[in-house]
N, C-alpha and C positions, 0 to 999 in steps of 0.2 A: 620747603620753604622757609623764608627767614623773617623775621620780625625784629625791628627792634626793642629795647628791652623798658619792655611796660611791666615795671616792677611788681612783682608779686604780693611785694608789701601794700598793695593799693588797699588791699586787706578787706574791708565791707565798705570799701568807697564806689567798687564796682555796683554795691547799691547805691561800691567804692572802685728831707740826704752825714838841723842841728849842724849845727855844725857850718863849714863854709856856703854852703847851700843855701842857707836862710840868711848871710852875710849880702849873698849874691842878688837875691831877690829883692832886700831891701835898697841894694846901688841902683838895679834896675829901675823900682821903681821911684827913684827919687831922680834919677837921670829923664823920666818919663814925666815926672811931672816938673820939673824945669822948661823941657821942651817944651809941651804942652805951652805951660803957662804964657808963652810968647805969642798963641796963635790965637788970633780973637775967633768967636763964633765955633770952634770945635770942641766935640766933645774930649775928654781927658781919657788918655789911653791907662787902661787898668790891666798891669801884670796880672796875669792868671798863668797858676799850671792844673791839668786836669786831671781832676781827683779818680779814684779808685769807680769803677762798678760797684752798688751797692744794691743787695735785696729786702725786700723790705714787705712783711704784711700787716694791714690794720683790722682790728676784729671790730665790725660793723655790728656783727652778730647776724642769725637769718630774718630777723625783723626789721633789722636796720635800725637798729637801737639808738646808736649813737651817733653824733655829728663830731668829727673829729678834724683837730685843726695841726698839720703839719708844717716843721720849718726844714728845707731841704738841707740849709747849710750844717745845721745843727745834728740833722738825722734823727729828728724826735719828733715824737707827739705833744705839742706845748699845753693842748688843753681837749678835751672832750666833754662831752655834754650829753644826757638823753632829748633826743628832738621832744620829749613834752616838755621840757621846761620854760619854756618861754613861750609867748604868745604876739609880741609886737615887738620890732624893734627901731630903735629913734636914731636918727642919723645925729651923730654925737659930735661934729664941730661947733665952733661958736654961731656960725652962720648956714649951720643947716635945719632944714624945715622936714624934710622926707620922713615918712613913718613907714615902716612895711610888715605884711604879715608872716607868720612862719610856716610857710609853703609846706613844709617836712610833715606838717600835721595834716594838709590837704583844705587848709583854710581859705574862706570865699568872704568875701563883704558884699552890701549891696547899698551903695548911697541913695539917701531919701531926697523928696524934692521941698523939703522943709528944713529951717532951723530951730523949731520947736519941738525941745527935749522933752517936754513933758507930753506934746501930743500923740506921740506913736509908740502905739498899743498892741502890735500884733504885728508880725513879720511876713504878712499876707503880699505877695509879689515878688516875693524873694526869689527863687529858682529864676523866674524871668529876668532880673535885672543882676543878678549874680555875676560879680567880676572874681579874677585870679591871677596872680602873677606869676608869671611864665618867664623862664631863662631867654627863651626865644622873643618872645615879646615884650622886650623890658623898657615897652613905653607905656605900658597897660599895670602900673601901679595901678592897685585898689586903692588905697588911702591919699595916697601923692603926698602935697605939701600940709602941713597943718598950720601954716602961716593964713590967716584972713579966710581960715576953712571954717565957717562953723555948722556945715552941715552934718545931719544926725547920719548914721551908719547901722546897718546890724551887722555883725560881725558872725557867721561862722565859723566856729575855733575847730573843727576838722574832728578828726579821732581820737580818741585815746589809746593806752599801749593794748587793749583787749579789743581795740577794731569799733567801740561803740561810740557814735556821736555824742559831742559838747554841746553843753549847753549855747543858745547862742547869748550874745551878750549886744547891748548897746552902747552906741559909742559917740561923743562928740567932742572936738578940740575946743579946750576954751583960748588956749593963748601960746606962742611960742618966741621966748627972747633968746639971746647968747649965752644964756647962762642952764635953762631949764625948758619942758612942758608941760603943759597943764591939761590936764582931759578929765572926765567925768564918764561913767557907764552904770548903765543897770542891766540886771538879771532879769531873763524870764523868771517870772512867778515874784518878783520884786523891784517892779517898775514904779515903781512911788517911794521908794529907799535910793536914790543914786549915790555914786558913791565919787568921791572929788578926788584925783593922785596928782603929784608932782614927780617928775622924774628929771634926775639932773644928769644935765652933759658931762661927759667927758673925752677932753679930745686926743688922748692916748689912744684910744680907738677907733674902729668905722661906726660901731652902732652902741647903744646902751639897749638893754633887754629889760622888758617887763614881763611878769607871770599875773595872768588872770585867777590861779590857784592861791597865790600867796600873797598876792594884790603887792608886791613890791617888788623892785628893780634886782634882776638875776646876773650873776656874773654868767656870761657865756664865751665871749670872743674876746681873745688874748691882747694883749697892747700891737698895734696894727705892723709895728718894725718887727715884729717875732714868730710873723707865720706868713707862709706863700700859699698852701693849698688846703683846701676844707673838702675832708671826704662825710657827702651829706646824702639824704634825698632832699627833692626839690620838684616844681611842678613846671611842664612842659606840655606845649600845647600841640596837638596834633589837629590836622585842619579836613582830613580826610576820614570819619566826619571831626566837626569842630569841637573836640575835647581836651581838658585836662586829664594830663594823669601823672601821678606819682613817680619818676625815676630816680635811680640810684646812680650817683657819678661825682666830679669831682669839679668846686668851682674855686673861680681864682681870687686873693685876697685883692681888694677893689682898689687896693692903696699901691698904685705904681706898680702893679704885678701884670705882667701881660703873656700872652702864649702865642702858638699857632702847632697845627699837626701837618706831618708829613707821612705819605702812607704807600712810597715807592723808592726812596733813597735806602732804608734800613737803619736802624740801630746803630751798628757799628761803622758806619759810615759818616755821619752825623760828627761834624766837629764845631769849632767854635766859630769859624770861617763862614761855613756854612749856614750855621743860627744866626749869623750878622745879616747876612744877606734873605733871611723870612721874613716876611710880613706880619709883623705879631698884633693879638686885638687885644684889647683889655673888657672884652666881652667875657661875662662870669661865667659862661660855661662853655667859653673855649678847649678845654678840656673835656668836660661834660659828661655824657654816659656813652657814646655809640664806639668807644672802645671794647665793649660786646654787645652781643645780639643773644636773643633769644628767639630758638627755632620752634614753630608751633608744631612741627611732624616729631620731632623728638625732644619734644620735652624737655630742653636742655640749654644753657648758653654755651656761646662761644667767642671765644677769647680774641679779638684783631689785634694780635701780636705786631703783627706789621705796622701799626700804626706808633706813631713817636712821636713824642710832644716836645715840644724847645718852648721852655720857661724861661723869663726872664725876671729876675726880683728885683725889687724896689731897692735893691743897692748897685744893681745893674748887673749881676752875675748870672751867666747863661748856665741852664742844666737840659738835659735830655732824660725821657722819662718813656717808657713803656708798661704795658700792664703784659701781665703773663697769664693770671689763675684769677678766680673769683671765687675759691673755694679753700676748706679748712681741709684738714688730713681725712676727715670723717666723711668731705664730701657736702657738707655743708653749704650754700652761698654765702654770702653777707662777709668775707675775707678777701677784697682785693688784696692781691700779691702783685708788687712791681718793682722794676729798678729804675735806678735812674743815675745819672753822673755828672759832676761838675764839666764844664767844659772850659 
């Protein structure tokens, strides 16, 4: 019997890419630019040459410690952080108002039916009213918009690197404008000592991040034009029973990056023409975690290497990618190995 990857790292949640040829390329690019410039409402033709097949491994570790941002064109990790480094993510554009939880830590929240911050003294009813952010139910943002939102929230900070429950925090938004967010918190045991913070927006990234550990803005995400995919844990809702689980997989850069999966054609047969005819989606988990499965009978992961993912980045370049392993040389999980090619 096979079961989708319910991340073993739920820990205690069970309780948790010269010469004349270059001149020719420039020439064809120049001609294409002139030709397409005469056509209205047409996308420009972008001359491209398929690249070599590249094989790489990223080191998330067996505890899925790291969130890793990858640039396919540069064939490089552009940034990585420990998943416990942050708690809240604030939408960073001038018009942005959305605030998200760090689902990699299994964070939850509960909105209270009051705007009286001081009156909230306990977490009674939290479990019954708890909400979580899952990639397959993107409409269930637990905090949502900070604009005109004065409700009080309890925040379950999830689990630390030892698998221990982190202390609850009480949260209320005070304001948001085109430059910053302002909010206040109070901690269990210090409810009469609220703390007020401001976090400045940065439109060069999708989100700016804040840590309840350091009470500061922390650098997590790279400049949004500099990455394509993120290797991370995240929450996924299973419906039978209705339960949030931590899974380990790949999310898309929300900045104009799209993808789709093909399970029948085969990696070697997919070319640019094929990719251009695929219906791509911007859903964050379009790659997701199902490139692997977990067998309860064998207590082992199986890689679905027949799944080929086509990715179109913010610059309009297509890639194909498939996973070939989830283990290092010592058989330890948490080391996704993949191969990809520019189309």
